[in-house]
C-alpha positions in Angstrom: 13.3 -28.0 23.4 11.2 -25.6 21.5 7.5 -26.7 21.6 4.9 -25.3 18.9 1.8 -27.1 19.6 2.5 -30.7 19.5 5.7 -30.2 17.5 9.0 -30.3 19.5 12.3 -29.0 18.1 15.8 -29.4 19.2 17.1 -26.8 16.7 16.1 -23.0 16.9 17.0 -21.9 13.6 13.9 -21.6 11.1 14.7 -21.2 7.5 12.7 -20.2 4.5 12.4 -21.5 0.9 12.4 -18.3 -1.3 15.0 -16.4 -3.3 17.5 -19.2 -3.4 19.7 -19.4 -6.6 18.2 -22.9 -7.2 16.4 -25.8 -5.2 19.6 -27.7 -4.7 21.3 -24.7 -3.1 18.3 -24.3 -0.9 18.4 -27.9 0.0 22.0 -27.5 1.0 21.4 -24.5 3.0 18.8 -26.5 5.1 21.3 -29.1 5.7 24.1 -26.8 6.6 21.8 -25.0 9.1 20.4 -28.2 10.6 17.1 -26.6 10.5 14.1 -28.8 11.4 11.4 -26.4 10.3 11.1 -24.4 7.0 8.4 -21.9 6.1 6.9 -22.3 2.7 4.4 -19.9 0.9 1.5 -22.1 -0.3 1.4 -20.3 -3.7 5.0 -21.5 -4.5 3.9 -25.2 -4.5 3.4 -26.2 -8.2 1.0 -29.0 -8.2 1.6 -29.7 -11.9 5.4 -30.0 -11.5 7.1 -33.2 -12.6 9.2 -35.4 -10.3 12.2 -33.6 -9.1 10.8 -30.3 -10.3 8.6 -29.4 -7.3 10.1 -27.4 -4.3 8.7 -30.3 -2.2 11.2 -32.7 -3.8 13.8 -30.8 -2.2 12.8 -30.8 1.4 13.5 -33.7 3.5 10.3 -34.4 5.1 11.8 -37.0 7.4 14.1 -34.4 9.1 12.2 -31.1 8.3 8.7 -29.8 9.1 6.8 -27.5 7.0 5.6 -24.3 8.2 3.1 -22.9 5.7 2.7 -19.1 5.5 0.1 -16.9 4.2 2.5 -14.5 2.4 1.0 -12.0 0.0 -2.4 -11.8 1.8 -3.7 -8.3 2.6 -6.9 -9.1 4.3 -7.9 -11.5 7.3 -10.4 -13.2 4.6 -7.4 -14.0 2.1 -5.2 -15.3 4.9 -7.9 -17.5 6.3 -8.7 -19.0 2.8 -5.0 -19.5 2.1 -4.5 -21.2 5.7 -7.2 -23.8 4.8 -5.7 -24.6 1.5 -2.4 -25.1 3.0 -3.6 -27.5 5.6 -5.5 -29.5 3.0 -2.5 -29.6 0.7 0.5 -30.1 3.1 -1.4 -32.0 5.8 -0.2 -29.9 8.7 -1.9 -27.5 11.2 1.2 -25.3 11.5 0.7 -22.0 10.1 2.8 -18.9 10.0 0.1 -16.3 9.7 0.9 -13.0 7.7 -1.6 -10.2 6.9 0.3 -7.5 5.3 -0.9 -3.9 5.8 1.3 -1.9 3.6 2.6 -2.9 0.2 5.5 -0.6 0.4 6.9 -1.4 3.9 5.3 -4.8 3.9 4.6 -4.1 7.7 1.8 -6.5 9.1 -1.6 -5.5 9.7 -2.5 -5.7 13.5 -6.2 -5.6 13.1 -6.2 -8.2 10.1 -3.8 -10.5 12.0 -6.0 -10.5 15.2 -9.1 -11.1 13.1 -7.5 -14.0 11.3 -5.9 -15.6 14.4 -9.2 -15.8 16.1 -10.8 -17.6 13.5 -7.9 -20.1 12.7 -7.2 -20.8 16.3 -10.8 -21.8 16.6 -10.3 -24.1 13.6 -7.6 -25.9 15.2 -4.4 -24.4 13.6 -1.1 -24.0 15.5 -0.8 -20.2 14.7 2.3 -18.4 14.6 1.6 -14.7 13.7 4.1 -12.5 12.1 3.7 -8.9 13.8 5.5 -5.9 14.5 7.3 -5.7 17.9 4.2 -4.6 19.7 4.1 -6.0 23.2 0.2 -5.5 23.6 -0.4 -7.0 20.4 1.6 -10.0 21.2 -0.3 -10.2 24.6 -3.6 -10.3 22.8 -2.3 -12.9 20.3 -1.2 -15.1 23.2 -4.5 -14.8 24.8 -6.4 -15.8 21.6 -4.4 -19.0 21.9 -1.5 -18.5 19.4 1.2 -21.1 19.9 4.0 -18.3 19.5 4.3 -14.7 18.6 6.8 -13.7 15.8 7.8 -10.0 16.2 10.1 -8.6 13.4 13.5 -7.4 14.0 13.3 -4.8 11.4 11.5 -4.5 7.9 11.5 -7.9 6.0 14.4 -8.4 3.6 15.9 -5.2 4.9 19.1 -6.7 6.6 18.9 -4.0 9.3 19.1 -6.3 12.2 17.4 -5.8 15.5 16.3 -2.3 15.6 14.1 -2.3 18.6 15.7 -4.5 21.3 13.8 -2.7 24.1 10.4 -3.9 22.8 11.7 -7.4 22.3 12.7 -7.5 25.8 9.4 -6.2 26.9 7.6 -8.9 24.8 9.7 -11.6 26.3 8.6 -10.4 29.8 5.0 -10.2 29.0 4.2 -13.3 27.0 4.8 -17.0 28.2 4.5 -18.5 24.6 7.6 -18.8 22.5 8.8 -15.6 20.9 10.4 -16.1 17.4 12.1 -13.1 15.9 11.3 -12.9 12.5 12.4 -10.7 9.4 15.1 -8.1 9.0 18.0 -10.4 10.3 21.0 -9.4 8.1 23.9 -11.5 9.4 25.0 -14.1 12.1 25.6 -11.6 14.8 22.0 -10.2 14.5 20.7 -13.6 15.2 22.8 -14.0 18.3 21.6 -10.6 19.5 18.1 -11.6 19.0 18.5 -14.9 21.1 20.2 -12.9 23.7 17.3 -10.7 24.0 15.1 -13.8 24.9 14.0 -15.1 21.7 13.2 -18.8 21.5 14.3 -19.1 17.9 15.1 -17.0 14.9 13.2 -17.3 11.4 15.2 -15.9 8.4 15.4 -16.3 4.5 17.0 -13.5 2.7 20.0 -13.3 4.7 21.0 -16.8 3.9 19.3 -17.2 0.3 20.9 -13.9 -1.0 24.1 -14.3 0.8 27.6 -14.5 -1.3 27.9 -17.9 -0.1 24.5 -19.1 1.1 25.7 -22.5 2.6 28.3 -20.9 4.6 25.8 -18.3 5.8 23.4 -21.1 6.9 26.1 -22.8 9.1 27.1 -19.3 10.5 23.6 -18.8 11.6 23.1 -22.2 13.0 26.3 -21.5 15.3 25.1 -18.0 16.1 21.6 -19.1 17.2 23.2 -21.8 19.5 25.7 -19.2 20.9 23.1 -16.7 21.5 20.7 -19.2 23.3 23.6 -20.4 25.4 24.6 -16.9 26.2 21.1 -15.8 27.3 20.8 -18.8 29.6 24.4 -18.2 31.0 23.8 -14.6 32.3 26.1 -11.9 31.3 28.1 -9.6 33.6 26.6 -6.3 34.6 27.7 -3.3 32.5 30.0 -0.8 34.5 31.0 2.8 33.6 34.7 2.2 34.7 37.2 -0.5 34.4 37.4 -3.5 36.7 40.7 -5.5 36.8 40.3 -9.2 36.0 43.4 -10.1 37.9 43.7 -9.9 41.7 45.9 -7.4 43.5 47.0 -9.8 46.0 50.5 -10.8 45.9 51.8 -8.0 43.5 55.5 -7.4 43.9 56.1 -3.9 45.3 
């Protein structure tokens, strides 16, 4: 089980809610991926939408928990205010904390993230900070009381996959809280690799929402995350420079 604060999840694929062709397609992807947690930008919730027109009408709250995020915030102050609004509107302490440092690369701002996390943890939020794959920063965030750390695999929306596997391995060694690999995942094999590197879960959006067949891709990611998690626990064979026969040499006809 994956535990985030008081929340326990049996599924380790976390999906988003943006960029889908339509809300019904998004809903179908959530079902195909069997996700139990979806991230949602608070600014995408239209309080004036009629019945059946709001994004919340297409999220099964009986099966799926909401993870509000502070997407689009460029300062700690903006993120803190947005987090408070999200908790008031959606009734959950869960929070994906995003403080963006560069509008071109969309890399997170480490100082702003630490500053906001320090305040929000004290206010009772279950903080999941989105950060670069920086082992020291992840340690500091865990020390502040964050429920998990969310290092990126590569720039958000890039589809480049895991670009710094060594840092993810180090983060896994240094922090005890869950590590959720977030951003840059392009295809199912990327998710399996992230899980094999020690991730407790994978969060992705564009790779499903912008796929040629989003529903099929959501199912592929569900299976890849499960495979990667099982593989990580099973223990791979050591790498060798030379061949090693898989069949015994005893009993050969000579």
